[in-house]
N, C-alpha and C positions, 0 to 999 in steps of 0.2 A: 328359628331361621330355616328357610327352605333350602334343601340340598339341590344343587344344580344338576341338571340332566347331563350325562356324559355319554356320548355315543360315537362310534366309528363305523362308517358305511363305505365300503369299497365296492365300486361297480366296474367290472371288466378290467381290473388292474389299471384303469386310466382315469377314473374320477373318484375323488375321496371327499366325503362330507364328514366334518367333525363338529361336535357340540361339546360344551363344557370347557372351552378354551379360556384360560385365565391370562396367559401371556405368551407372546411369541419370543422365544429365546434366541433363535437364529433361523435364517431362511436363505437358502441358496438354490440354484437350479438342480443340484444333485442331493441335497439333504435339508431337512428342516427339523427344528426341535421346538416343542411347545410345552408349557406347563398347563396341565389339565386338572379338572376336579378329581381325577383318579391318579394323579402323579405325573411325572415327566413322560413325554411321548417323543420318540425319535423316529423319523421317517427317512428312508433313502429311496432314490429313484433317479430318473433321467427326465430332463426338460420339465421340471416341476414349476408350475406357476399358479398364482392365486387368482381364482375366478371371482370369489366373493369373500369379504371380510366384514364381520360385525362384532367388534369386541364388547359392545354393550350387551349383546345376547350371548356372546361366547361361541358364535358360529363361524366356521371357515369352510370354504369349498376350494379344492385344489384339482388341477388337471396335470397329467404327465404320465409317465410309466413308473408305477410304484413297485419297488423291489422288496422292501421290508418295512414293517411297522413294529416298534419295539417299546414296551413299557419296562424300563429297567427297575429292578427291585429297589424300593425306596431306601432300604438299609445299606445298599451298596454305596450310596452317596454320602453316608455318615462316616466320619473318621472313627476308626476303632481305638478304643482305649489301650493303654499299656497292657492291662490284664487280659483284655480281649485278644490282643495279638499274641501274648504269651501262651494263653490256654486254648486259643482258637484253632 
């Protein structure tokens, strides 16, 4: 199975091109969250809007004023076990 290409290209803090998008989890004018081939991606900004969307190829282009792009650690989303909490 071929691994999907996953890239993030930010131009002048106002245009964002993404590849490797698997799912749009949420999308608002000030924040968006995507599932990507590299894990979850959280975006914050102002006046964010979608210029182009192609979920068949996993490509998205956004415009707006981008403040942050964040890939949270995947293990942060996993609940910790009793022993993990106790010893952690």
